[in-house]
N, C-alpha and C positions, 0 to 999 in steps of 0.2 A: 502492499499500499504505499502511496505518496504522501509524505507528512509536509511536502513544500507547502508554505504561505502563501501559493499564488493568487488565492481567491479570497485570503483576507485582507482588509484594508492596511494599507500603507501608513507607517508611522510619519512623524513629521521628520525625526531624524533620519528616516530611510527615504524619504522625499529629497531631504537637503543633499542627503550623499549623493544622489543621483544627479541630482543638479549641477552639483559642483563638479563629479566627474565629467559630464557633458559638457561644459562650459571650459574646461580646462582640457579637452580634447579639441573643442572648438579652437580655443586660443591658440593651440600647438596645429592645428590642422590649418588656419589662416595665416601662421606666419610660416609656413611651409612644411613643418615635420611631418614625418609618417606618424601615422597613427593605427594602430589594429586593434579593432574595438572588439574582436573575441578575447583578445588579451586585455582590454580594460574590464571586458564583463566578467572575465574569471577574478580578475584582482577586486572587483568591489563582492562578489561572490563568496570571497575569501574571508571580506572583511564584515564593513558595515553593511552590506546585503546577504549576508548569514542565512540560510535558509528559503534562499529565492530558487528560481530554477534560471538556466539560461536565458529561456525564451521570456519570462517575466522580465525581468530586466532588461532585456531587449523592447518589450514592450512599452515600458514606461520612458524608456528613451525616446521612443516615437510618439510620446504623450508629449514628451519636454519639445519635442520640433513642432507639434501642432499649437502650442501655448506661445512658442517664439514667432511661429507665423500670426498667429491672430495678433500678437504686438507688433507686428513689423520687425521682427528682429532679424538676423543672421542666424540659420539653423546648418546644423551638419548634413550635406548631402547624403551621407550614406544611410542616415534615419528617417525615411520617409513617414509623414505625419500621419498620425493613427486618423481614422476616419471619426471615433466616436471617442471622447473623453467626458468623463462623468463631471459634473460642475464642480463636485466638492474637491475632485482631484487636479481639477483645473485651478481652482482658487491655489490648493496647497503648494502648486507649481508656482504659482503666480508669486506668493508668498517669501518660496525659496529663491526664488530667481531676484528679488528684493535684497533678501539677506546674504545673499552668496558673496562672499569676501574674492571671487574667484574674478581676475580681470581680463576682458578679451579685448584686441584691437577693437572694437565697435564702442566698448566704454571711452576711449580717447577720440573718438570721432569729435569732432566740429558739429554743430548744430544751431539752428536757429530759433527753436523752440525752447523756452523757457522752462517748461517742466522736465523736459528730457534733459537740457543742459544740468539743472539743478540735480535729478536724480543720477547723471554720471559723474558731477563733480563729486556730490556726496561720498557714492562708492569707490571714488580716488582719493578722496580724501581718509577712508579708514587706512591705507596703505603709507608707509612712509616713502617719499618723496625724496630722492638722492638728488637729481640732477634738476636744473630749475628747466621748464618746457621753454621750447621759442616762441609759441603762439602764434598770432596773425597779425602780420603787418598792416594789412588792409582789409579789415573783416568786409566780406559781400553783405551788400543790403538784401532782403528778400521781403515779400509784399503778400501777405493774405487779407486779414481782416485790418491788420496794423502792419505798421512797418517794422521789422527787426531785424538782426545783425547775427550773421554765423559766428559763432564764440566756440574757445578752445577748452574743455570742461577740465583739463587738466592745469590750465592757468588760474581758474578759480579754485581748485582746487589745491593749491600749491601757495597762493596768496594767502588763503584762510588757514592755511599749516604756519606759516611764518607767523603769521600775526599773534600767535600762541594764545587763544582765547582774548586777547585785547583789542579794543578798537585803536587802529593805528591813527584817528584820527586827534580823538580826545586821552586815548592812554587807559580809559577805564575797561574794566572787565564788561564782555559782552553780557546785554542787560537779560538774558536767560538762555534756556539750553532748549535743542531742539533736536531730537532721536538721539539725545546724550551727548549732542556735541553744541559748543559755544554758536548762537546764534549770532554771525555777522555777513554784513552785505560787501558785495564785490564792487566797486565801485571805479570805472574807467574816468581817470582824473582829466585828460582830455576826452571829451564826449565822443562818441562812434560817431554821431551825425556830424561833427565837425573833424571828420576823418582821421579822429585818434585809433592808434593799434589796440588790440586784445593781446598786449604781450605784458608781461610780468612789470616790465618798468614805465607803465600806464597804468596800473590796478593797483586800489590799494583796497583792505576789507576794514569795512565801517560797521558802528551801530547804526541802526536804523535813524536816530536823530541826527547825527552827524553826515551821514547819507543823504537824507533829506534838505540837513542845512547845506550841502553841496549844490544844490538843484534852487532851492526857494528862499534861502534868506537872502538880506539886505547886504551882508558881508559876505556873500559867496565866493567872491573873487579873491578876496582879501584870505577866506577859509584856504581856499584852493591851493592861493600860493602857499602859505605855512605848511599843506603837505610834503612840497616838494622839500624842505627845510626836515620835516620829522622823518621821512623814509626816504633814508639815501639810496636806493634801488631806483628810485623813480628817476625819470629823465622828461624834462622839455620835448616836447612835439611839435 
């Protein structure tokens, strides 16, 4: 008699393990490395997914492909999306994708969508960034309902890491936390609309009050000038 758990509900830990393994494979595949799916399947079944069959792990990977397609994200070509994914399983996979610390090339892709940009930056920010990102010298403007600019999520993540939880405008700690991290907004000192770059030399991490001050206060020009003195990496453009 087969004692495998393929028909029982997968735990959140199992779903997370499958998602992490999938994203790791995707990242290696996108960077040109050879990925042997059968070997990855075996490693999972000898570890976090012990008790699951080769077929059930394969099907779960297809479930993950389905959710990624729905999210308009890249998937592993070798894992064809499954036709039917239960609502509860799909929700669990989405949560695991958001919680995963595995970075893929897609996570570093510039985007004009604010929600996507913040999601990618927050994920990158969880990892230590050794090298200062190059950023974008001339961000491209796009237009949907309103105008926006393509920006680099790694620049946003790096600038917030450098601030170490303190506003680079007033020097005070971030006013609150979001998802366990100090809440600071990244501001382009020379506005993108004025042909400012999306580079670390033109970006600061500010508390919401200082950010609004840069845009709306009567002393915004003087305050902006003071940022160049406070933050040494800034360079007038």
